[in-house]
MIMIKOL-785610 format. One record per residue (C-alpha): residue in three letters; x negated, y, z negated. Coordinates in steps of 0.1 Angstrom, whole numbers, plus 5000, padded with zeros to 4 digits. Example, Ala and Ser with C-alpha at 12.3 -4.5 7.8 and 13.67 -1.06 7.14 Angstrom:
2
Ala487749554922/Ser486349894929/
REM end
This chain:
213
Met473689854722/Asn473389484732/Thr470889344706/Asn471388984719/Arg469889074753/Ser467089294740/Val465589034717/Pro464688784744/Arg463389064766/Arg461089194738/Ala459788844732/Ala459088794769/Leu457189124771/Ala455089034740/Ala454188694755/Thr453088854788/Ala450989114770/Ala449288844749/Ala448488644780/Val446988954798/Ser444989034767/Leu443588684766/Val442588694803/Leu440889034799/Thr439088924768/Ala437788614786/Cys436588814816/Gly434989074794/Thr433088814774/Gly431788644806/Asp430588974821/Ser428889074788/Ala427088744786/Asn425988764822/Thr424789124818/Ala422989044786/Gly421288734802/Thr420288934832/Ala418889214811/Ala416988974789/Gly415488794820/Thr414489124836/Ser412889244803/Thr410888914799/Thr409688934835/Ala408689294832/Leu406789224800/Ala404888934816/Leu403989144846/Ser402989434823/Glu400689214802/Ala399089064833/Glu398489404849/Gln397389614819/His394189784828/Asn392690134825/Lys390090354843/Ala387190184826/Asp388289854841/Val388390004876/Ala385090174871/Phe383489854859/Ala384689654889/Gln383889924914/Gly380389964900/Met379489604893/Ile380489484928/Pro377689684946/His375389614917/His375889234921/Arg375589274959/Gln372189424955/Ala370989144932/Ile372188894959/Val370189084986/Met367089074963/Ser367688704957/Asn367888634994/Met364588814999/Ala362888584973/Gln363588284995/Ser361688435025/His359188665008/Gly358188484976/Ser355888194969/Ser356888074934/Asp359387784933/Ala360487904899/Val361288254912/Lys363088104942/Ala365187874919/Leu365988174896/Ala366988384926/Glu369288104939/Arg370988074905/Ile371588454903/Lys373188444938/Lys375388154930/Ala376588314898/Gln377188664911/Gln379088594943/Pro382188444926/Glu382088734902/Ile382188974931/Asp385188784946/Ala387088804913/Met386489174908/Ala387489254944/Gly390689054937/Trp391489264906/Leu390889594925/Arg393289484954/Ala395889384929/Trp395589724912/Gly395789914945/Glu392190044940/Arg389390084965/Val387089784969/Pro383489904976/Ser382289795011/Gly378689695012/Met376189924995/Gly375890185023/Gly372590355030/Met370590055041/Asp373289835057/Gly373989645025/Met370489665012/Gly370390004996/His372890214977/Gly376090374989/Asp378990574976/Asp377890684942/Asp375890364936/Ser372590554931/Thr373890654897/Leu374490294886/Pro371890184860/Gly369189954873/Met369989994910/Met366990004934/Asp366690294958/Asp365490294994/Glu361890344983/Asp362090044960/Phe363489834987/Asn360789935012/Arg358089854987/Ile359489514977/Gly360389435013/Ser356789475025/Ala355389254997/Arg354688885002/Gly353688584981/Asn352588644945/Ala352889024949/Phe356488984959/Asp357188744930/Thr355888994905/Met357789284919/Phe360989074921/Leu360788984884/Ile360089344873/Gln362889494895/Met365389214885/Ile364689274848/Glu365489644852/His368489554874/His369889304848/Glu369389564820/Gly371489804840/Ala374189544844/Ile374189474807/Asp374689844800/Met377689854823/Ala379089544807/Glu378689694772/Thr380689994784/Glu383389774797/Lys383589584764/Gln383889914745/Gln386290104768/Gly388089854790/Leu391489704785/Tyr391889424811/Gly391189084794/Pro389488904823/Ala387189204829/Lys386189214792/Thr385488834794/Leu383388874825/Ala381489154807/Asp380688914779/Asp379588644804/Ile377288894821/Ile375689004788/Thr375088644778/Ser373788514811/Gln371688804821/Thr370088854786/Ala368988494789/Glu367588554824/Ile365688864812/Thr363988644785/Gln363088384812/Met361788644836/Arg359588814809/Glu358088474801/Met357388414838/Leu355588744841/Lys353688674809/Asn352588334822/Gly351588474856/
REM end
């Protein structure tokens, strides 16, 4: 055996193997880092989306119920401008309308984002009565109520408006309380809090208005 020739050959092979090993290690490290980075980015994005979209059936029911409920309050408020005589009642009605339309828009946006049905109108009376299952919503006026208040004018209308709107607000507060207890979606629970606070204050105001004639 020629040991003088085999030694340099073995040395060359060892050097080549070491070089290949270094190249493979470098490639493997880069791929691992990229994979880890991608996985971390994907995980963070998914978590952010999950947190933004977390909701449950109670949130959906709250939005789908409160939209027609608010729409009916707006119809009643519009009637106050043409049927009522009290400036205080008209001012209150205008404030109710301005507060509730943006809330309707927000809830409709949530339902679209969740892929859920957005109630259209209130059915029954072309946006003035109740539709879908709205007749079961607390505080909602039915067709007979609307016919009665719609035929009233002046002081008689103002009195009926206040009585009906107190009942309507009490129903909305009940719905908001349910959302606070059973809902999951943060903005919906915040809106429920706002409804409870604002409409409780308006009920107090309307009772005073009735008391003072």
